N, C-alpha and C positions, 0 to 999 in steps of 0.2 A: 391274655395280659402279656404285653411285651416284656422283654427282659429288663429294660430300663424302668418300667413302672413297677415291676416286681421288686427290683433293688430299692427303688424309692420307697415303696410300701414297707419293706423290711427295715430300712433305715429309720423311717418314721416310727414304726412300732418300737424299735430299740430306743429311740430318743424319748418317746412317751414313757417307756418303762423306766428309763434313767430318771426322768422328771418325777414320775409318780413314786418310784421306789426310793430315790435318794435325794434329789434336789429339792423337791417340794417339802419333804419332812425337815430337811436342814433349814430351808427358808422359814418354815413355821417355827422351828426352834430358835432361830435368830429373832423372829418377832417376839416370841415369849421371853427370851433372855435379855432383850434390849428394851422392854416395855418401860423400864425406869430411866431411859435416855442414856444409859451407859453403853459402851461397845462390849462385844463379847469376843471370844478367842477360839482358835482351833481346838484347844484342849477342852474348853468349856463345852463346846458344841459336840465333840466326840463323846464326852461324858453324858450329856443330856440325851443325845440321840441313840447311843449304843453302837454307832458305826465306828469303824476303825479310823485312825488319824489319816491314813492315805485316802480313804473314801471321802471323808469330810473335806480334806484339802482339795481333792478333785472337784467336788461339788462347789466349794467356794470359788474355785477358778471359773467354773461354768457360770455360776450366778453373777460373778463380777463381770465376765465377758458379755453376759446378756443384760447387764445394767440393772439387775435386781438389788445388788448390794455394792457397798464400797468397803475396802479392806486394805490393810497394810500387810504385804507378804514378805517374809524373811526366807530367802532361798539359800540352800546349801549347794553342793556341787551339782546334783541332779535331782533334787527333791525340795519340796517345801518343808522348811524346818519349823516355822511358826507363822501364825496369822493373828494379827491384833487389830483392835479398833474396827471390828466387823459391825457394820450398820446397814439398815435397810435404806434403799433409795426409794423414790416415789413409786416406781414400778413394783418393787418388792412389797411396799406397804399396800398397794392396791391388790396384789396377788394374795396377800395374807389377810385382807379385810381390815387392816389397820387404818388405811386411808379412807376417810368417809367419801362415798360417791357424791358428786355435786349436782347430779341431775338424773332424771328418769332414764335417760339413754345409758349412762354409765351403770346405773343400778341394774338395768336389764342385761347389759353385757356381763356384769359380774355374776348375776344369777345363772345365766347360760353357761358361763365358764365353770362355776361350781357344780352345776348339774352334770356337765361333761366329765369333770374330774371324778365325780362320785359314781357315774354310770358304769356298771360292770360289763354291759353288752357292747362289744366293739363297734357294731353297726350303728346303734343309737348314739354312742359316744361321738362317732364320726359325724353323724347328722347334726348333733347339737353344736359341735365345733363349726360346722359349715354355716349353721344359722347365725352363730356369733360373728363369723367372718363376714357374712352377707350384710348383717345389720351394721357392723363397724364400717363396711365399705360404703354405706349410704351417707355416713357422716352424722355428726351429732344433731344438726339442725333438722334434717329430714327425718331421721329415725326417731328423734325426740318428739317431733310433732305427731308422727304416726302412733307412737306408744301412748302419748298423752290423749290422742283421740280415742284409742281403744279403751283406755282406762276410763275416760269420761263416759263412753257409751256403756261399758260394762257396769259402771256405778249408777247408771240411769240418770246421768246429769245432762245428757246431750241428745 
């Protein structure tokens, strides 16, 4: 393994850990806390998740930058003082299962993503993510037709 690929692998593992340990739980808390269509806040999320204010603030910045959520940040000299009106965007709704999938293609991608998130074995997790990326790379029309054909055959309809 070259030095660059080892560094990329380490960074990737750290990012996955950040996602699984902090960002995804915060995102899920946002989904639960905003189910009634109101926004939530930094303090509400820290209380619900049990994470510290700094950790939740960092996660909210990450989730905003990755277009999972929208939020109003109030910044002090060198830190986030408050965050208000935190709401899921479409990408966040899809990641938390709030957004209903509109076709077999999206359902398949969602299932593969959930399986990868839940998989404890790093090798299987990586393979599941690669399958999801490969299917996503085909595009919805081609992948949707393939998935539909498989389902039709398995169901004995074709």
